[in-house]
Phi, psi and omega in degrees: 000158183271008178088355180281335184230147170269144184234141177231122177260150178219141176205152178281334184264123182296324180301318180296325182291344177297335184265004180267121182255050177211170172306137188218157182221137170271126185197174183254131181299334180284344178217074180299131185277051180223149175293169175298146177056044183282334190230139174296322181224128174254121181256122181230098186248128174057044182240312188304326182291348180265357187268135177273176188296334180289339182251334195304302183297322179296318180293320177299321177295321179295321178299318178295317184302316185271352181275126175274328183223308192227155170225133178240128184232139169235147179211161174297151185268112169050051183287133179271096183290339180277345182266332185238100180208169174250157173239119184298130180286346181268311185245351178082003179295136174265133185206155175284130184296340181261000180079022177279131184245345182212155182242147182234142170248171178302316181298321179293321181292319177302323183265016187303321185251024180280168182105157184302318186286331184247016189286003179285347182257137174243145181273116178282323182199137171224132186205158175280147180242130181152204006269163175233135181297125180228133178278127176297150179254127175293123185300318179297312180295324180295311180299315182298314182292320179298319183280330183279318186246349176086359176196161182267320180227162181285120179215086184296349181272352179293131182238130180293126180287350182266312185243354180080008179292138178279173186314149190262001186296321182290343182272350179283137174299156182304318183297322178289327179292320176294324178295317177296323177296322179297322178294319176295323177295319178297323176297321179295325178289318179291331180233073186293334182254135172283140183252132174298130182219136175288111190273333185234163171237146180229139176219143176242132182240151180228140172297136190296335183278352183275126176279149180293140179204194181302323181294319179294324176291326175295320176299317178295335179283355176296326183303311177301327178297317177294322178304311182295323180294322186281336183296332176273009181083011181266124179289134175300132182210194184295347179277348179281135186266128179222145168302137191227198193294152178231091182301160178300135181084358182274000000 
């Protein structure tokens, strides 16, 4: 950071906080350990898609509670959760290997804080971020491989949310793994060219009582920063620098 803003990071996992080089707190998104209106800007990147129904509304309310002026959110763009999943070899549970539980479109992101209870927030900007070259997936081959082998690609870090079983690629016989590789190769032949696709969505929200000023214009400028980061195929993450929160008294 350039010293203009104070930043506080939060995560539930202590291991993740080891990589945060700013003041940090271990905490639960459902009960953020901060007073109301603690931050000029609340930054929530690649989080909402991981929340189940029991947490989702509570987390959105907490973001509003601790935000004094603005909220910036990023999520994957229109992810097809039914096309890309794993099937646990132990219990048969189907799950997203990245732990994604919900999908977002631009329209859904714009209306994220709509409704009487959350109507204090207005969306300043919502846009697609990218493009990133992505190879299209043949739906027939994808369905066949997912049902036959339980996964599309090898990911030993995938963990079943039901029984805790780790990725199933190592459990497949060599012949089936080679067969799965042949199916992926067939997809590459059917779709030889990668197509540019906006992989993420970004939205900036403002408390309705806040008047537009330099800070709001800076928030709107985050989108081009994410654009530049994504053009090289790099996912926006904690290493991307943004003007950030300013706690009271900071």
